[in-house]
N, C-alpha and C positions, 0 to 999 in steps of 0.2 A: 280240278286242284291237276297240278303238273305232279307227276308219280317219279320220284328217283331212287337211287339206291348208292349209299353211303359205305362205301369201304373203310373199314378201324385200323390204321397202317400205325399203332401209338402201342409204345412197349410199358406197361402198366408195373407198379412196384409191386412189392409185394403189400397187400392190403389185410388188414386185420380189423375185422366187425364186430368183435367181441363188443366195445361197448358202446356202438354206433358212433363212434366221433370219426366224422368226414373231412373237419377241417382242414387238415394239414394233407389231405389227398393231392398230389401232383402229378403228371402226367410228361413223361419224355417224347416227344413226338418224333416218330420217324418220316418217312417216305409218304407224306401223307396223300399222294393219286391226286384224282378227280374223282370227280361226281360220276358216278357208272351210270350208264343205259340199263335196261331191262333186259339187257341180251347182254352183258359184259359182267364177268364177274372174274376177279383172281382168284387161284388158288393161295387156300391157306387165309385168308381174310374172311372174318367175321362182318357182314353186311345187315343194316339198320333201314329199313322200308322207311321214307320220306313222300310227306305229300304236303304241298305249298298251295298255299292259298293266297291271293293279294300281291301289291309290289313292297319294296322295302323304299317306303319315300322317310318314311319316319322311325330309324329305328327303335325308339323307345318306346315305338307301339307293336314291337314283334310279341306276337302270345304262343308257347309252345305248349300241346295237347299232349298228355300221355294216356292211354287207353288204359283198361281193367283186364283182369284174365279172361281168357275167353274172346278178349275184342283186337281191333286192329286202327291204325289211322281209319280207317272207311266207316268209323262210328260217328264220324263227325262232319260226316261229308252232309247230310242234312241241315246243319246248324249251321254249317261254315258263313251262308248269307247272311245270316239273323248279326253274325258276330264281323264280317267284313268289312268294317267302317272303313271310308276311304284314306290309304295310305297305311294302315295294316296289315302287314304279314302274321300269317296261321302258318305256324311249322307242326305237322301233327306225326308223331313217330311210332313207327310198328316196333314194339321191344322183342328180342331175342324171342325166338320161338314161338313168336305167332305170326300171322300178317306174309308180307314177303321179307320180314327180318329172319337172319339165318336161325339154324336150332343146331346149337352143337352138342355134342354127346355125352360134355361131362356138365353135371348138377352145379356144382360149385361156381360155373363160368355163365351163372344168372344172377350170381347172390348180389344184393344191393347195393355195394360197393362197385361190383362190378357195373352194373346198372347206372350208379350215377359217371362212372367213368365214362361209360357207351354216349351217353348222354351230353353231357359236356365236350367231347370230341369232337362227335357227329358238328353240335353248332356250331364249333370253331371249324370246322371245316367249310362251314355256311356263312361264314363272315359275321356270325353273331359275338358280337362283344359282352364282356363283362359289363354287368348291370344295365342292359339294355332289354332283356328280356321279362315279360312276367311266364311263370311257369303254373298250370292246370293239370292235375292230374283226378283219375274218378277211381275209388278202391283200390285194388291193383298199385295203379297207375299214381295213386291219391301218397300213398305209402313212399315209394320211390320217390315221388317229388319232396314229400315232405324229407326227407332223406337226404335228398339231392339239393334242398333249399342251404343246408346247412354250411354249401360248398363258398356260398357271398356271392357267389353268379348271378344269382336272379336280384329283382328289384323287386317284385312281388309272387306272392303265391295263392292260389285259390284250390281248395281242397274241395272232392263233393266224394263224400259219403267215405271216405278215408280215414283212418285210425293211427296211432304211432307204435303200432305194435299190440303183442301181448306183455303182460308187466312181470309176472313171474316167470322163473326158469319152469319149473311142473307144468304154467299153462303151455310154453311154448313147445315140451317134450312131449306133454300128450297132444298138440296141433302137429307137428312135427310128426309122430305116427301115424294120425289118421292121415295127412296128405299124401307121406309115402302107398299106406293102403290105396287110395283112392287115384296114386300117379299111375302104378300098377295096375287099374284098376283098366285105369285110359289104353294103353298100352297093350292090355291084352283082348279088351273087348271092342276095342276101335274109339274114333273121336265121335261119332253120328250115335253109339248106345250111352258113350257119358254125355253129350249136350242133349238127348232124350230126359238123363237125370239132373243136366242142369237146371235145364228149362223149369224143371218143377218145383226145384227149393221155395220154401218160404219167401226167401230171402225175394226173391224175386216175381211173388205173387201179384204185384200191382202192373206185371208188364200185360198180364192176359185184360187189360183193359185198351190198350195201345192197341190202333189202328190194324186191321189184318194183314194190310200191304209190308206196315212196318214190320211185325213179329216173322213174318216171311223174309223180309230183307234182313233183319236179325239173325234169324236162323242159318240163313243162307251163308254169312259172313260166321258166325261160329265154326259152320262146318268147315270152312275153308281154313280151317288150321291144322297142324300135323300134331298125330299124336305125340312122338318124341316130344315135342317140342312144349305141347301141353303141360308133360307128366313131369320133364325137367325143369319146367317152369316153377312150379308144383315145389318139386322138393328144393329147388334151390333162392326162389324169393316168396317162397308162399309165410303167410303169417307168423307160421311160429321158426320158419329160418333166420327171418331178420333180426337184430337187436332192437330192444323196446326202448323206445325214443322221452319217454314219457318224463324223464327227471332232465332232458333237454331242452324241453321247451319253452322257459321261461328265459334261455337265452337265444333264442329265433327272434332277434330285432329286427323283424318284415313287416310289412302290409301284409297283414294275410284273411282271405275272406274265406269262411268255412260254411258248407251248404249240405245241408242233409233234406230230406224227404219228411215232410209229416208223417206218412203211414210207415216208414222205417224208423220202429223206437230204439231200436240197439242202435243205429246209426245218430241219429238225434243223441243221445244220452252220449256217447262216445264226443259227439261234436261239440256238447255246450261242455264235455271235460276241458278240451282244448281249448275254449274262447276262452276260460278260467285260469288257464297256464302261459299262453302264447300273448306278449307284450299289448302287442299291434291287432289285434284279432278281431275281426268283427263277425259273427254268427247271426245266417239268414236259414228258417226252416222253412221250405218252400212247400206250399199249401198241396194237396190234389197229386200228389208224387212219393214213390216210394224210393229204393235205391237208386235207378236209374236216372236221374232227374233228367238230364240231357234229352233224352226220352222221350221220357215221361209229361215233362212242363219244359218245351222247348224254346218257347218264347220267354217265359218267365225266367229261365237259364240263361240266357242273352244276355236278357235286360240284368240282372247281377251282372253277370261279367263285365261287359260294358257301361255300366256305372261303375265300377269296381277301377277297371283299366282306366276309366274317363278321368277319375281323380287323381292318379299317379301320374299323367301327361302334366 
């Protein structure tokens, strides 16, 4: 894969995410500039890391990938050969605070409405046109993907172990408090201590079945993050910080593939509920997988993704 850095020279309007309505979001482009190399940065810009695989022979086969919390574009590396059919262009992004992307000091800059704007601005700078690409998001990246899909820019959506947020304000407030506490813990204890805690969460128990080298590579990638980026990501784009999207799901007129691992009971239930609300949704529960399907059952995951994308071509 080729690594690039995309400078975001866009002035965003005032953004209100209180009701989760992103359909009216517009961007006012400024000086877009050139794609930056790994050794170039411009003062004052926010930069997203971009990994690209394949060639742009068939624009309607463009697939955009969004990682989860503590992840990066590198998480998809081993899976790409399974999904890189001839003519497909795969674009994996590092979201703010992760991987090679910038880590702004203001937590509000990580909010879901800015995530959407960053994604659309980056794809615009890469020459991706409206209704060309399919968007795939995992976990945190799935929540962002779902919100971003309401922009109307994409022609298909794949959600892996994702949710529409928390339904009530009481739930969101409780989650914001716990995420703020966790963010402070990351800043005080450091990334390694936090990753030690994160890896032991019951949500990721099935990752213990992964080969030792896969677990080691995943840990190395997680440790490559910065404390400030992870902490502010939790504050700005944690599940409690985003608007609830449950009531908007029936308006998502977009072919949607929902994936959950059979060993991940919580997200199986969430995916089933979303499948009942999204008009063009299909649901697949993947055997032998927990929360991180693309790592735990890569061949099955790639097959489902390829089948869904192929049906839309």
